[in-house]
C-alpha positions as CSV (number, residue, x, y, z in Angstrom):
1,M,-26.6,-0.3,-3.7
2,T,-27.4,1.9,-6.6
3,G,-26.7,5.6,-6.0
4,P,-29.1,8.4,-6.3
5,R,-29.9,9.9,-9.6
6,C,-27.4,12.8,-10.2
7,H,-27.3,15.2,-13.0
8,G,-24.4,16.5,-14.8
9,I,-22.4,19.7,-14.0
10,V,-24.9,22.7,-14.4
11,K,-23.3,25.1,-16.7
12,S,-23.9,28.8,-16.1
13,K,-25.6,30.7,-18.8
14,R,-23.1,33.5,-18.5
15,T,-19.9,31.3,-18.6
16,R,-18.9,28.2,-20.4
17,M,-17.0,25.6,-18.4
18,N,-13.3,25.3,-19.1
19,P,-12.8,22.1,-21.3
20,H,-10.1,20.9,-18.8
21,I,-12.3,21.3,-15.8
22,A,-15.1,19.6,-17.5
23,H,-12.9,16.6,-18.2
24,I,-12.0,16.6,-14.5
25,A,-15.6,16.8,-13.6
26,T,-16.4,13.7,-15.6
27,E,-13.6,11.8,-14.0
28,L,-14.5,12.9,-10.5
29,K,-18.2,11.8,-11.0
30,K,-16.9,8.4,-12.2
31,K,-14.6,8.1,-9.1
32,L,-17.4,9.2,-6.9
33,Q,-19.5,6.2,-7.8
34,S,-16.8,3.6,-6.7
35,L,-15.9,5.5,-3.4
36,P,-17.2,3.7,-0.2
37,E,-17.0,7.1,1.7
38,K,-18.6,9.5,-0.7
39,R,-17.4,12.5,1.2
40,D,-13.8,11.7,0.4
41,I,-14.4,12.9,-3.2
42,L,-14.1,16.5,-1.8
43,K,-10.6,15.8,-0.8
44,A,-9.6,14.4,-4.2
45,P,-6.1,15.2,-5.5
46,E,-7.7,16.3,-8.8
47,L,-9.8,19.0,-7.0
48,R,-6.7,20.2,-5.0
49,E,-4.7,20.4,-8.3
50,L,-7.4,22.6,-9.9
51,Y,-7.1,25.0,-7.0
52,A,-3.2,24.9,-7.3
53,Q,-3.5,25.8,-10.9
54,L,-5.7,28.8,-10.0
55,K,-2.6,30.5,-8.4
56,V,-0.7,30.4,-11.7
57,T,-3.7,31.3,-14.1
58,S,-3.4,34.7,-15.6
59,Q,-5.5,37.5,-14.0
60,D,-7.7,37.8,-17.0
61,E,-8.7,34.1,-16.9
62,R,-8.6,33.7,-13.2
63,P,-12.2,34.8,-12.3
64,A,-13.7,32.5,-14.7
65,F,-11.5,29.6,-13.8
66,G,-12.2,30.1,-10.0
67,Q,-16.0,30.2,-10.7
68,A,-15.7,27.1,-12.7
69,I,-13.9,25.3,-10.0
70,N,-16.4,26.4,-7.3
71,Q,-19.3,25.3,-9.6
72,L,-17.6,21.9,-9.8
73,K,-17.1,21.7,-6.1
74,Q,-20.8,22.7,-5.4
75,E,-22.0,20.1,-7.8
76,L,-19.8,17.5,-6.0
77,E,-21.2,18.5,-2.7
78,T,-24.9,18.2,-4.0
79,M,-24.1,14.7,-5.4
80,V,-22.6,13.6,-1.9
81,L,-25.6,14.8,-0.2
82,G,-27.8,12.8,-2.6
83,Y,-25.8,9.6,-1.9
84,E,-25.9,10.2,1.9
85,S,-29.7,10.9,1.8
86,A,-30.2,7.7,-0.1
87,A,-28.1,5.8,2.2
88,E,-30.0,7.0,5.2
89,S,-33.4,6.1,3.7
90,A,-32.2,2.6,2.8
91,A,-30.3,2.0,6.1
92,L,-31.6,-0.8,8.4
93,T,-32.8,0.0,11.9
94,P,-29.7,0.6,14.1
95,I,-28.8,-2.2,16.6
96,D,-27.3,-1.6,19.8
97,I,-24.9,-4.7,20.2
98,T,-24.4,-3.8,23.8
99,A,-28.1,-3.9,24.6
100,P,-29.3,-6.6,27.0
101,F,-32.2,-7.7,24.9
102,D,-32.9,-9.4,21.7
103,T,-31.6,-7.4,18.8
104,N,-34.5,-8.6,16.6
105,I,-37.1,-6.8,18.7
106,K,-38.5,-3.8,16.8
107,P,-38.2,-0.4,18.2
108,A,-42.0,-0.1,18.2
109,D,-41.9,-3.0,20.8
110,R,-39.7,-0.7,23.0
111,P,-41.3,2.6,23.1
112,H,-39.1,3.9,25.8
113,L,-36.1,3.9,23.5
114,L,-35.0,7.2,22.0
115,P,-35.4,7.5,18.3
116,T,-32.2,8.0,16.3
117,E,-33.6,11.2,14.8
118,L,-33.0,12.9,18.1
119,G,-29.2,12.4,17.8
120,S,-26.7,14.9,16.5
121,R,-22.9,14.9,15.6
122,H,-20.5,15.5,18.4
123,P,-19.0,19.0,18.4
124,L,-15.4,17.6,17.9
125,S,-16.5,15.8,14.9
126,I,-18.3,18.8,13.5
127,E,-15.1,21.0,13.9
128,R,-12.9,18.4,12.8
129,Q,-14.4,18.3,9.5
130,V,-14.2,22.3,9.5
131,V,-10.4,21.9,10.0
132,A,-9.9,19.2,7.5
133,D,-11.8,21.4,4.9
134,I,-9.6,24.3,5.4
135,F,-6.4,22.5,5.2
136,T,-7.7,20.6,2.1
137,R,-8.1,23.9,0.5
138,M,-4.7,25.0,1.4
139,G,-3.3,22.0,-0.4
140,Y,-2.7,19.5,2.4
141,D,-3.5,15.8,2.5
142,V,-5.6,15.1,5.7
143,L,-4.9,11.7,7.3
144,D,-5.9,10.0,10.6
145,S,-3.2,9.4,13.2
146,R,-2.8,6.1,15.2
147,Q,-4.2,5.4,18.5
148,I,-1.7,2.8,19.5
149,D,2.0,3.0,18.7
150,D,5.5,2.0,19.6
151,D,8.5,3.5,21.3
152,Y,10.3,4.2,18.1
153,H,7.8,6.3,16.7
154,M,6.9,8.0,20.0
155,F,10.5,9.0,20.8
156,G,13.3,7.3,18.8
157,S,12.3,8.6,15.3
158,L,11.7,12.1,16.8
159,N,15.3,12.7,18.2
160,F,14.7,11.7,21.7
161,P,17.7,9.8,22.9
162,E,17.4,7.0,25.3
163,G,17.0,8.1,28.9
164,H,16.7,11.8,27.9
165,P,14.9,14.0,30.4
166,A,12.5,15.3,27.8
167,R,10.8,11.9,27.5
168,D,9.4,12.6,31.0
169,D,7.3,15.5,29.6
170,Y,5.2,12.8,27.8
171,D,3.6,10.8,30.5
172,T,1.3,8.3,28.7
173,F,0.0,4.9,28.9
174,V,1.9,1.7,28.1
175,T,0.7,-1.8,27.5
176,E,2.4,-5.0,29.0
177,E,3.6,-5.6,25.4
178,G,5.4,-2.3,25.3
179,L,2.9,-0.7,23.0
180,I,2.3,3.1,23.7
181,A,-0.9,5.2,23.7
182,P,0.6,8.2,21.8
183,A,0.8,11.4,23.8
184,H,1.1,13.4,20.5
185,T,0.3,13.2,16.9
186,S,4.0,13.7,16.1
187,T,4.3,9.9,16.2
188,M,3.0,10.1,12.6
189,Q,6.0,12.3,11.4
190,N,8.3,9.5,10.5
191,R,5.7,7.6,8.5
192,V,4.7,10.6,6.6
193,L,8.3,11.5,5.7
194,K,9.0,7.8,4.5
195,A,5.7,7.7,2.5
196,G,6.6,9.8,-0.4
197,E,9.3,12.2,-1.9
198,P,9.1,16.0,-1.2
199,P,7.1,18.1,-1.5
200,I,5.3,16.7,1.5
201,R,2.1,18.4,2.8
202,S,0.3,16.6,5.4
203,V,-2.1,17.2,8.3
204,L,-2.8,14.3,10.8
205,I,-5.7,14.5,13.1
206,G,-6.5,12.0,15.9
207,R,-6.7,11.1,19.6
208,V,-3.8,11.3,22.0
209,F,-3.6,10.3,25.6
210,R,-2.0,11.8,28.7
211,N,-1.6,10.7,32.3
212,E,-3.3,13.9,33.6
213,D,-4.9,14.9,36.9
214,L,-8.3,15.8,35.5
215,D,-9.8,19.2,35.8
216,A,-11.6,21.8,33.7
217,K,-8.5,22.4,31.5
218,H,-6.9,19.0,31.6
219,E,-8.3,15.6,30.2
220,H,-6.7,12.1,29.8
221,T,-8.0,11.9,26.2
222,L,-7.9,14.8,23.8
223,N,-7.5,15.3,20.0
224,Q,-4.5,17.0,18.2
225,I,-3.8,18.3,14.8
226,E,-0.3,17.6,13.4
227,G,1.0,19.5,10.5
228,V,4.1,18.5,8.4
229,Y,5.5,20.4,5.4
230,V,8.7,19.6,3.7
231,D,10.3,21.0,0.4
232,R,13.2,22.9,-0.8
233,N,14.0,26.3,0.7
234,I,11.3,26.1,3.5
235,N,11.9,28.7,6.3
236,V,10.1,30.0,9.5
237,G,8.3,32.7,7.3
238,H,6.3,29.8,5.6
239,L,5.3,28.2,8.9
240,L,4.0,31.4,10.5
241,A,2.1,32.4,7.4
242,T,0.5,28.8,7.1
243,L,-0.6,29.0,10.8
244,K,-2.0,32.5,10.4
245,T,-3.7,31.6,7.2
246,F,-5.4,28.7,8.9
247,L,-6.4,30.4,12.1
248,D,-7.8,33.4,10.3
249,A,-10.1,31.1,8.2
250,Y,-11.0,29.1,11.4
251,Y,-11.9,32.0,13.5
252,K,-13.0,34.3,10.6
253,A,-10.8,37.1,11.9
254,D,-7.6,38.9,11.0
255,L,-5.6,37.7,14.0
256,K,-2.1,39.0,15.2
257,F,0.3,36.5,16.4
258,R,3.6,36.4,18.3
259,I,6.2,33.7,18.9
260,Q,8.8,32.9,21.6
261,P,11.6,30.4,21.7
262,A,10.7,26.9,23.1
263,Y,12.3,23.6,23.3
264,F,11.1,20.5,21.6
265,P,13.5,17.6,20.6
266,F,12.0,17.3,17.1
267,V,12.3,20.8,15.9
268,E,15.1,23.4,15.7
269,P,14.4,26.2,16.4
270,G,11.2,25.6,18.2
271,F,8.5,28.2,19.2
272,E,5.4,28.7,21.2
273,F,2.9,30.3,19.0
274,A,0.2,32.7,20.5
275,I,-2.5,34.5,18.8
276,S,-4.4,37.7,19.7
277,C,-7.8,36.8,21.3
278,P,-10.3,36.5,18.4
279,F,-13.1,37.5,20.8
280,C,-12.0,40.7,22.6
281,N,-9.4,42.1,20.2
282,E,-6.7,42.2,22.9
283,K,-9.0,44.1,25.4
284,G,-9.2,41.1,27.7
285,C,-12.1,38.7,28.4
286,M,-12.7,35.3,30.1
287,T,-11.3,33.3,27.1
288,C,-7.8,35.0,27.2
289,K,-7.8,35.4,31.0
290,Y,-7.9,39.0,30.5
291,E,-4.5,39.0,28.9
292,G,-5.4,39.6,25.3
293,W,-3.3,36.8,24.0
294,I,-3.7,33.0,23.9
295,E,-0.8,30.6,23.8
296,L,-2.1,28.0,21.4
297,L,0.5,25.6,20.0
298,G,4.0,24.5,19.7
299,C,5.8,24.5,16.4
300,G,9.2,24.9,14.6
301,M,11.5,23.8,11.7
302,I,11.9,20.1,11.6
303,H,15.2,18.9,13.1
304,P,17.7,17.6,10.7
305,N,18.0,14.3,12.6
306,V,14.2,13.8,12.3
307,L,14.4,14.4,8.5
308,R,17.3,12.1,8.1
309,E,15.6,9.5,10.2
310,G,12.7,9.8,7.7
311,G,14.8,9.2,4.7
312,V,14.9,13.0,3.7
313,D,18.3,14.7,3.2
314,P,18.4,17.8,5.4
315,V,21.1,19.3,3.1
316,V,18.5,19.5,0.1
317,Y,15.2,19.9,2.0
318,S,13.9,21.7,5.0
319,G,10.4,21.7,6.7
320,F,8.2,22.7,9.4
321,A,5.7,21.0,11.8
322,W,3.3,21.9,14.4
323,G,1.0,20.4,17.0
324,L,-2.3,22.0,17.9
325,G,-5.1,20.8,20.2
326,L,-8.5,20.4,18.4
327,D,-10.3,20.4,21.7
328,R,-8.9,23.8,22.8
329,L,-9.8,25.3,19.4
330,V,-13.4,24.2,19.9
331,M,-13.4,25.4,23.4
332,M,-12.4,28.8,22.3
333,K,-14.7,29.0,19.5
334,H,-17.8,28.1,21.4
335,S,-16.7,29.4,24.9
336,I,-16.8,26.0,26.5
337,E,-15.3,26.3,30.0
338,D,-14.8,22.6,30.9
339,I,-12.9,20.2,28.6
340,R,-14.4,17.2,30.4
341,N,-17.8,18.0,28.7
342,F,-16.4,16.5,25.5
343,Q,-16.1,13.0,27.2
344,A,-18.9,13.2,29.6
345,G,-21.8,12.3,27.3
346,K,-24.1,15.0,28.8
347,L,-27.1,15.3,26.6
348,E,-27.7,18.9,27.9
349,F,-24.3,19.9,26.5
350,L,-24.4,17.9,23.4
351,R,-27.9,19.2,22.4
352,Q,-26.5,22.8,22.0
353,F,-24.7,21.6,18.9
354,K,-27.8,19.8,17.2
């Protein structure tokens, strides 16, 4: 399908585009035409590299350089929207393959069906994109995690010995063939470590599954965000600064944080990470249960055994990892009291996010 008519980068009358950025812009526009998912262009390595160069650009040149990068990104976003609009206009009438009637019947023949224009994106899908955009700007690759896995990636590669009691904390679902519905996105750590040489900067987002007694705070299916960073001379300070930077950007507030020791087999040392309540500023409210603080995630420095199992020399390299519940982030942001609303398909709930 021919894409929409898109113009070149609009140059400001005040500034002249950096020749290097102009070259990257041309390459990205060519790349955009061949991408099946046009929005992936906003996560292109070339764009992240430009943001990385901004940090080492001289102070005199930095404002103009930054303005040119933002100008390029805005142009790419406009082009993506153009492609998406054209695709929607050319799309065929949606067909529900589960519907108990002839799929060739036109919607006009079934007036009781709801038109697709009344639909909206799920709140988790909306916030997942927000999270991905923040980490992409921070220099991370954002990938999908698996929804079915095996015992090695669930336990063996993460320093869980056979028969270790810590395995009991991850009560999930197992098929007759021995495959596992992962209880955490940490199953992806070994794959990320083996995929390339350090520095490794990856964020994995996807569904995880728990054998839970369901209530307002517990669900059998939820979404998790896994972060992995490995390089030379990485320490706890880098971990804490990364988490604070992300959470400040997500909640648009200058948050305080505190940590306390915790045990996870795949990190050493391990921590529980808590933030000051972004809604009441430690005064106490329903969101933080009037404590002023919210325990949010587990994190720590990647255990040497996990690095070694992933083919990374722990003598040369170190790194950190964290696991964060996307559902909980969204519940806090929108004051959602019952996690079961995400899976229930209630129109009165979903329409709030249209």
